C-alpha positions as CSV (number, residue, x, y, z in Angstrom):
1,M,58.0,68.4,61.8
2,N,58.4,70.4,65.1
3,M,62.0,69.8,66.4
4,E,62.0,71.6,69.7
5,R,65.4,71.8,71.4
6,V,65.7,70.2,74.8
7,T,66.2,72.7,77.6
8,P,69.9,72.4,78.5
9,L,70.7,71.1,82.0
10,I,73.3,73.9,82.1
11,E,74.2,76.5,79.6
12,V,76.7,79.4,79.5
13,E,76.7,82.3,77.1
14,D,79.4,84.8,76.3
15,L,81.4,83.8,79.5
16,H,84.3,86.1,80.4
17,T,86.4,85.2,83.4
18,Y,89.4,86.9,84.9
19,Y,92.1,86.2,87.4
20,G,92.9,89.6,88.7
21,D,93.7,91.7,85.5
22,S,94.3,88.5,83.4
23,H,91.5,87.9,81.0
24,I,91.3,84.1,80.8
25,L,88.0,83.2,79.2
26,H,86.9,85.2,76.1
27,G,83.2,84.7,75.4
28,I,82.8,80.9,76.1
29,D,79.5,79.4,74.9
30,L,78.6,75.8,75.7
31,H,75.7,73.7,76.9
32,I,75.1,70.3,78.3
33,D,71.7,68.6,77.8
34,P,70.2,66.1,80.3
35,G,72.0,62.8,80.1
36,E,74.8,64.0,77.8
37,T,78.4,63.3,78.2
38,V,80.6,66.2,77.0
39,S,84.3,66.7,76.9
40,L,86.3,69.9,77.3
41,M,89.7,69.5,75.6
42,G,92.7,71.7,75.0
43,R,96.3,72.0,75.8
44,N,97.4,73.1,79.3
45,G,96.6,76.7,80.2
46,M,93.9,77.1,77.6
47,G,91.1,77.7,80.2
48,K,89.5,74.3,80.8
49,T,89.7,74.3,84.6
50,T,88.7,78.0,84.7
51,T,85.6,77.1,82.6
52,L,84.6,74.4,85.0
53,R,85.2,76.7,88.0
54,S,83.2,79.4,86.4
55,L,80.3,77.0,85.8
56,I,79.9,76.4,89.6
57,G,80.8,79.8,90.8
58,L,84.3,79.1,92.3
59,T,85.7,81.6,89.9
60,P,82.7,83.8,89.1
61,P,82.7,85.3,85.6
62,R,82.7,89.0,85.2
63,R,80.4,88.9,82.1
64,G,78.1,86.4,80.6
65,K,75.2,84.3,81.6
66,I,74.9,80.9,83.3
67,S,71.5,79.1,83.1
68,I,70.5,75.9,84.9
69,R,67.4,74.2,83.4
70,G,66.6,77.5,81.6
71,K,66.8,79.7,84.7
72,D,69.4,82.3,85.2
73,A,72.0,81.1,87.8
74,S,74.6,83.7,87.1
75,R,74.5,85.3,90.5
76,L,74.1,82.1,92.5
77,R,76.9,81.1,94.9
78,T,78.7,77.8,94.6
79,H,76.7,76.0,97.3
80,Q,73.4,77.1,95.6
81,I,74.6,75.8,92.3
82,I,75.6,72.5,93.7
83,R,72.2,72.2,95.3
84,Q,70.7,72.3,91.8
85,G,72.0,68.8,91.2
86,I,75.5,69.5,90.0
87,A,78.5,67.7,91.5
88,F,82.2,68.7,91.1
89,V,85.1,66.3,91.1
90,P,88.1,68.7,91.2
91,E,91.6,68.0,89.9
92,D,93.0,68.0,93.5
93,R,90.2,65.7,94.6
94,G,89.4,67.7,97.7
95,I,88.7,64.8,100.0
96,F,89.0,65.4,103.8
97,P,92.3,63.8,104.8
98,N,91.3,63.6,108.5
99,L,88.0,61.8,107.9
100,S,87.5,58.2,107.2
101,V,86.3,56.9,103.8
102,L,82.9,56.2,105.4
103,E,82.7,59.7,106.9
104,N,83.7,61.3,103.6
105,L,80.8,59.5,101.9
106,N,78.2,60.0,104.6
107,M,78.8,63.7,104.9
108,A,77.9,64.1,101.2
109,A,74.8,61.9,101.2
110,R,71.6,63.6,100.3
111,K,68.6,63.4,97.9
112,G,68.8,65.0,94.5
113,P,66.9,68.1,93.5
114,N,63.9,66.1,92.5
115,G,64.0,63.9,95.6
116,R,65.9,61.1,93.9
117,D,68.0,58.9,96.2
118,E,69.1,55.9,94.0
119,W,72.8,56.5,94.9
120,T,73.0,55.0,98.4
121,L,76.1,54.0,100.3
122,Q,75.5,50.4,99.3
123,R,75.2,51.2,95.6
124,V,78.3,53.4,95.6
125,L,80.3,50.6,97.3
126,E,79.1,48.1,94.7
127,L,80.5,50.4,92.1
128,F,83.7,50.9,94.0
129,P,84.3,47.7,96.0
130,R,87.9,48.8,96.8
131,L,86.4,51.6,98.9
132,G,84.4,49.0,100.8
133,E,87.7,47.5,101.9
134,R,88.9,50.9,103.1
135,L,85.9,52.3,105.0
136,T,87.8,52.9,108.2
137,N,90.9,54.3,106.5
138,M,91.5,58.0,106.7
139,G,91.5,60.0,103.5
140,N,95.3,60.6,103.7
141,Q,95.9,56.8,103.9
142,L,94.5,56.2,100.4
143,S,96.5,55.9,97.2
144,G,95.9,58.5,94.4
145,G,93.6,56.1,92.6
146,E,91.6,55.4,95.7
147,Q,91.3,59.1,96.4
148,Q,89.9,59.6,92.9
149,M,87.4,56.8,93.4
150,L,86.3,58.3,96.7
151,T,85.9,61.7,95.1
152,I,83.6,60.3,92.4
153,A,81.8,58.2,94.9
154,R,81.2,61.2,97.1
155,A,79.8,63.1,94.1
156,L,77.4,60.3,93.3
157,M,76.2,60.3,97.0
158,T,74.6,63.7,96.2
159,N,72.4,62.1,93.6
160,P,73.3,64.6,90.9
161,D,72.0,65.3,87.5
162,L,75.4,66.4,86.3
163,I,78.9,65.5,87.3
164,I,81.8,67.7,86.4
165,L,85.2,65.9,86.3
166,D,88.4,67.9,86.1
167,E,91.3,65.8,84.9
168,A,89.4,62.6,85.5
169,T,92.5,60.2,85.3
170,E,95.4,62.6,85.5
171,G,98.4,61.0,87.3
172,L,96.8,57.6,87.9
173,A,98.4,54.3,87.2
174,P,97.2,52.7,83.9
175,L,95.0,50.0,85.5
176,I,93.4,52.6,87.8
177,R,92.7,54.8,84.7
178,L,90.9,51.9,83.1
179,E,88.8,51.4,86.2
180,I,87.8,55.1,86.2
181,W,86.8,55.0,82.6
182,V,84.6,51.9,83.3
183,V,83.0,53.9,86.1
184,I,82.4,56.9,83.8
185,R,80.7,54.6,81.3
186,H,78.5,53.2,84.0
187,I,77.6,56.7,85.2
188,K,76.6,57.6,81.6
189,S,74.5,54.5,81.3
190,T,72.4,55.6,84.4
191,G,71.4,58.9,82.7
192,I,73.6,61.2,84.7
193,A,75.2,63.9,82.5
194,S,78.9,64.6,82.6
195,I,81.4,67.1,81.5
196,I,84.9,65.7,81.5
197,V,88.4,67.2,81.2
198,D,91.1,64.7,80.5
199,K,94.1,64.4,78.3
200,D,93.3,60.9,77.1
201,I,91.5,61.7,73.8
202,N,91.3,58.0,72.9
203,A,89.3,57.3,76.0
204,L,87.2,60.4,75.8
205,L,85.9,60.3,72.2
206,P,84.2,56.9,72.4
207,I,82.4,57.9,75.6
208,C,81.4,61.5,74.8
209,D,78.4,62.6,72.8
210,R,79.9,66.0,72.0
211,N,83.2,67.8,72.4
212,Y,84.5,71.3,72.9
213,I,88.1,72.3,72.2
214,L,89.5,75.5,73.9
215,N,92.4,77.5,72.7
216,K,93.5,80.6,74.6
217,G,90.2,80.9,76.4
218,E,88.0,80.5,73.3
219,V,86.0,77.7,71.9
220,V,87.7,76.8,68.6
221,Y,85.8,73.6,67.9
222,H,82.5,72.1,68.9
223,G,81.1,68.9,67.4
224,K,80.3,65.2,67.8
225,S,83.0,62.6,68.5
226,R,82.6,61.0,65.1
227,E,83.4,64.3,63.4
228,L,86.4,64.8,65.5
229,L,87.7,61.3,64.9
230,E,87.5,62.0,61.2
231,N,89.5,65.2,61.4
232,P,92.9,64.3,62.8
233,Q,94.3,67.7,61.8
234,L,92.2,69.2,64.6
235,H,94.0,66.9,67.1
236,K,97.4,67.9,65.8
237,H,96.6,71.7,65.6
238,F,94.8,72.2,68.9
239,L,95.7,69.2,71.0
240,G,99.2,68.3,69.9
241,V,98.3,64.7,69.4
């Protein structure tokens, strides 16, 4: 039987990234297929955020190849990568504090790379009803949880094929964290791919199809959630849990 591999939505091969003279990523290989939800795990300082920033050109790698839908994107700038249907939710959220919630959302609104426009303002507000109550509030008037909701909502307004979430629930109150995980599950159900960095392994594993663990800038584990759940020694050794 012919088992052809699906062309990855995004793929990196032998990625080496530096900050100045500091060699942070040492030959990272990873891929995300259309519709997949993938986690990137590891202790603090192991290269997770650098990997995400390298994927979208914010911290360009010095060596290695980045492909989007099978085409070389290694030399594309960040705005060109984003236009390929990739949305980034950074750890610091990156909302505009001097713009209202509505303005933050409207400025991001556009069709996806294939002309898709399912994620309208109305649909986003149905997913985040709390934002609907804050439309005239400025970005700096929102709580941390509301800012994270706004950042994810803004990403969805670009009608992406892939959302990259860095520290999806870091620093949020427990009830808000639960809300964010519900939203991430919903995003998965719509067929949008995700790559997620978060410390909550108990929330990540049931959602993710595959998982990567980084240690000192290298991939030390790659496998399905079921395999990782059945190997608690990996949690203890590489994640400290």
